[in-house]
LOKE-159717 format. One record per residue (C-alpha): x, y, z; residue number from 1; residue in three letters. Coordinates in nm, 4 decimals. Layout:
// LOKE-159717
<rec px="X" py="Y" pz="Z" n="NUM" res="ALA"/>
...
//
This chain:
// LOKE-159717
<rec px="4.4658" py="2.0202" pz="13.1055" n="1" res="MET"/>
<rec px="4.1788" py="1.9207" pz="12.8162" n="2" res="ALA"/>
<rec px="4.2992" py="1.7019" pz="12.5803" n="3" res="GLY"/>
<rec px="4.3472" py="1.6902" pz="12.2058" n="4" res="SER"/>
<rec px="4.1367" py="1.4817" pz="11.9797" n="5" res="THR"/>
<rec px="4.3102" py="1.2414" pz="11.6742" n="6" res="SER"/>
<rec px="4.0867" py="1.2355" pz="11.3297" n="7" res="GLN"/>
<rec px="3.9697" py="0.8822" pz="11.4765" n="8" res="ASP"/>
<rec px="3.7731" py="1.0844" pz="11.7203" n="9" res="GLY"/>
<rec px="4.0159" py="0.9230" pz="12.0082" n="10" res="VAL"/>
<rec px="4.0492" py="1.1755" pz="12.2730" n="11" res="GLU"/>
<rec px="4.4533" py="1.1844" pz="12.4147" n="12" res="HIS"/>
<rec px="4.4092" py="1.2977" pz="12.7772" n="13" res="ARG"/>
<rec px="4.6889" py="1.3261" pz="13.0078" n="14" res="SER"/>
<rec px="4.4535" py="1.4163" pz="13.3318" n="15" res="ASP"/>
<rec px="4.1810" py="1.1814" pz="13.3190" n="16" res="ARG"/>
<rec px="3.9843" py="1.1816" pz="13.6382" n="17" res="ALA"/>
<rec px="4.0365" py="0.8015" pz="13.7186" n="18" res="ASP"/>
<rec px="4.3899" py="0.8625" pz="13.6867" n="19" res="GLY"/>
<rec px="4.4508" py="0.6561" pz="13.3952" n="20" res="THR"/>
<rec px="4.5924" py="0.8621" pz="13.1668" n="21" res="GLY"/>
<rec px="4.4456" py="0.5741" pz="12.9304" n="22" res="LYS"/>
<rec px="4.3415" py="0.6828" pz="12.5588" n="23" res="ALA"/>
<rec px="3.9625" py="0.7274" pz="12.4985" n="24" res="ILE"/>
<rec px="3.6931" py="0.6936" pz="12.2462" n="25" res="GLU"/>
<rec px="3.4950" py="1.0458" pz="12.2327" n="26" res="ARG"/>
<rec px="3.2147" py="0.9031" pz="12.0981" n="27" res="ARG"/>
<rec px="3.1460" py="0.5967" pz="12.3469" n="28" res="SER"/>
<rec px="3.3722" py="0.7504" pz="12.6474" n="29" res="GLY"/>
<rec px="3.4593" py="0.3912" pz="12.6719" n="30" res="ARG"/>
<rec px="3.8819" py="0.3054" pz="12.6361" n="31" res="PRO"/>
<rec px="4.0205" py="0.1902" pz="12.3612" n="32" res="LEU"/>
<rec px="4.0754" py="-0.1687" pz="12.4569" n="33" res="SER"/>
<rec px="3.7016" py="-0.2090" pz="12.4959" n="34" res="GLN"/>
<rec px="3.6293" py="-0.0329" pz="12.1358" n="35" res="ARG"/>
<rec px="3.4033" py="-0.2678" pz="11.9435" n="36" res="ALA"/>
<rec px="3.6197" py="-0.3781" pz="11.6366" n="37" res="ARG"/>
<rec px="3.4835" py="-0.3969" pz="11.2927" n="38" res="LYS"/>
<rec px="3.3819" py="-0.7312" pz="11.1300" n="39" res="THR"/>
<rec px="3.5977" py="-0.8219" pz="10.7994" n="40" res="ASP"/>
<rec px="3.5928" py="-1.0689" pz="10.5034" n="41" res="GLU"/>
<rec px="3.7378" py="-1.3427" pz="10.7057" n="42" res="LEU"/>
<rec px="3.4657" py="-1.3349" pz="10.9948" n="43" res="ASP"/>
<rec px="3.2382" py="-1.3908" pz="10.7257" n="44" res="VAL"/>
<rec px="3.4198" py="-1.6360" pz="10.5467" n="45" res="LEU"/>
<rec px="3.4535" py="-1.8251" pz="10.8961" n="46" res="ILE"/>
<rec px="3.0733" py="-1.7179" pz="10.9467" n="47" res="GLY"/>
<rec px="3.0156" py="-1.9028" pz="10.6179" n="48" res="LYS"/>
<rec px="3.1860" py="-2.2175" pz="10.7054" n="49" res="ARG"/>
<rec px="3.0551" py="-2.2673" pz="11.0047" n="50" res="LEU"/>
<rec px="2.6938" py="-2.2515" pz="10.8299" n="51" res="ARG"/>
<rec px="2.7859" py="-2.4933" pz="10.5568" n="52" res="GLU"/>
<rec px="2.9277" py="-2.7091" pz="10.8416" n="53" res="ARG"/>
<rec px="2.6318" py="-2.7122" pz="11.0721" n="54" res="ARG"/>
<rec px="2.3683" py="-2.7725" pz="10.7526" n="55" res="ILE"/>
<rec px="2.5629" py="-3.0337" pz="10.6254" n="56" res="LEU"/>
<rec px="2.5638" py="-3.2170" pz="10.9931" n="57" res="LEU"/>
<rec px="2.1937" py="-3.1384" pz="11.0231" n="58" res="ALA"/>
<rec px="2.2428" py="-2.9265" pz="11.3261" n="59" res="ILE"/>
<rec px="2.0363" py="-2.6557" pz="11.4000" n="60" res="THR"/>
<rec px="2.0789" py="-2.3332" pz="11.5173" n="61" res="GLN"/>
<rec px="1.9086" py="-2.3617" pz="11.8243" n="62" res="GLU"/>
<rec px="2.0278" py="-2.6972" pz="11.8871" n="63" res="ASP"/>
<rec px="2.4053" py="-2.5897" pz="11.7832" n="64" res="LEU"/>
<rec px="2.3675" py="-2.2353" pz="12.0126" n="65" res="ALA"/>
<rec px="2.2602" py="-2.4402" pz="12.3096" n="66" res="ARG"/>
<rec px="2.5321" py="-2.7015" pz="12.3049" n="67" res="ARG"/>
<rec px="2.8424" py="-2.3385" pz="12.3170" n="68" res="ILE"/>
<rec px="2.6081" py="-2.1930" pz="12.5288" n="69" res="GLY"/>
<rec px="2.4725" py="-1.9404" pz="12.3315" n="70" res="LEU"/>
<rec px="2.1634" py="-1.7753" pz="12.2084" n="71" res="SER"/>
<rec px="2.0784" py="-1.8564" pz="11.8479" n="72" res="PHE"/>
<rec px="2.0748" py="-1.5040" pz="11.7506" n="73" res="GLN"/>
<rec px="2.4110" py="-1.4993" pz="11.8426" n="74" res="GLN"/>
<rec px="2.4569" py="-1.8126" pz="11.6518" n="75" res="LEU"/>
<rec px="2.2802" py="-1.6125" pz="11.3498" n="76" res="GLN"/>
<rec px="2.5347" py="-1.3547" pz="11.3768" n="77" res="LYS"/>
<rec px="2.8393" py="-1.5457" pz="11.3905" n="78" res="TYR"/>
<rec px="2.7242" py="-1.7082" pz="11.0688" n="79" res="GLU"/>
<rec px="2.6997" py="-1.4007" pz="10.8659" n="80" res="VAL"/>
<rec px="2.9907" py="-1.2569" pz="10.9767" n="81" res="GLY"/>
<rec px="2.8092" py="-0.9670" pz="11.1816" n="82" res="GLU"/>
<rec px="2.9933" py="-1.0512" pz="11.4924" n="83" res="ASN"/>
<rec px="3.3786" py="-1.2124" pz="11.5536" n="84" res="ARG"/>
<rec px="3.4076" py="-1.5836" pz="11.7082" n="85" res="ILE"/>
<rec px="3.6858" py="-1.5598" pz="11.9687" n="86" res="SER"/>
<rec px="3.9148" py="-1.8239" pz="11.9131" n="87" res="ALA"/>
<rec px="3.8081" py="-2.0264" pz="12.2310" n="88" res="ALA"/>
<rec px="3.4246" py="-2.0210" pz="12.0998" n="89" res="ARG"/>
<rec px="3.5922" py="-2.1526" pz="11.7446" n="90" res="LEU"/>
<rec px="3.7917" py="-2.4114" pz="11.9035" n="91" res="TYR"/>
<rec px="3.4279" py="-2.5423" pz="12.1164" n="92" res="LYS"/>
<rec px="3.2441" py="-2.5264" pz="11.7613" n="93" res="LEU"/>
<rec px="3.5093" py="-2.7025" pz="11.5905" n="94" res="SER"/>
<rec px="3.4851" py="-2.9891" pz="11.8168" n="95" res="GLN"/>
<rec px="3.1147" py="-3.0081" pz="11.7841" n="96" res="ILE"/>
<rec px="3.1137" py="-2.9549" pz="11.4395" n="97" res="LEU"/>
<rec px="3.4145" py="-3.2478" pz="11.4032" n="98" res="GLU"/>
<rec px="3.6375" py="-3.0210" pz="11.1814" n="99" res="VAL"/>
<rec px="3.9792" py="-2.8696" pz="11.2847" n="100" res="PRO"/>
<rec px="3.9730" py="-2.5202" pz="11.3289" n="101" res="ILE"/>
<rec px="4.1986" py="-2.4384" pz="10.9764" n="102" res="SER"/>
<rec px="3.8612" py="-2.6064" pz="10.8377" n="103" res="TRP"/>
<rec px="3.6969" py="-2.2495" pz="10.8744" n="104" res="PHE"/>
<rec px="3.9655" py="-2.0898" pz="10.7525" n="105" res="PHE"/>
<rec px="3.9499" py="-2.2167" pz="10.3857" n="106" res="ARG"/>
<rec px="3.7355" py="-2.1097" pz="10.1302" n="107" res="PRO"/>
<rec px="3.4224" py="-2.3331" pz="10.0846" n="108" res="ALA"/>
<rec px="3.4532" py="-2.5894" pz="9.8051" n="109" res="GLY"/>
<rec px="3.8534" py="-2.5698" pz="9.7818" n="110" res="SER"/>
<rec px="3.9954" py="-2.9179" pz="9.7625" n="111" res="PRO"/>
<rec px="3.9255" py="-3.1429" pz="10.0143" n="112" res="HIS"/>
<rec px="3.7352" py="-2.8835" pz="10.2430" n="113" res="ALA"/>
<rec px="4.0263" py="-2.9182" pz="10.4845" n="114" res="GLY"/>
<rec px="3.8546" py="-3.2376" pz="10.6419" n="115" res="LEU"/>
<rec px="4.1804" py="-3.4305" pz="10.6330" n="116" res="GLU"/>
<rec px="4.3756" py="-3.5077" pz="10.9058" n="117" res="SER"/>
<rec px="4.6201" py="-3.2991" pz="11.0742" n="118" res="GLY"/>
<rec px="4.4146" py="-2.9897" pz="10.9589" n="119" res="GLY"/>
//
């Protein structure tokens, strides 16, 4: 039995060859759970704050990337908001950059910039 395709390009099949019956994206053939998610304004804000703090502490992209086990190109993608930062990685970055995680979510130039204790 062939599946039906919704407006977002997702094919719903009840008899997939692997027997899972999971929805797949027609364009990539990947399960929806593996489909890349688009970044948004919050990802851009977090990236800007990451870059701001890194520069303030005079840490190079190469050094910071090495310290968290990334390529500097991946760190660049984080800083421009092209890629999302996982919660675990954001936690590691907050430790290295000596700021609470909440600091990344505050607009630059906000009062006290989130460096007060307790976040």
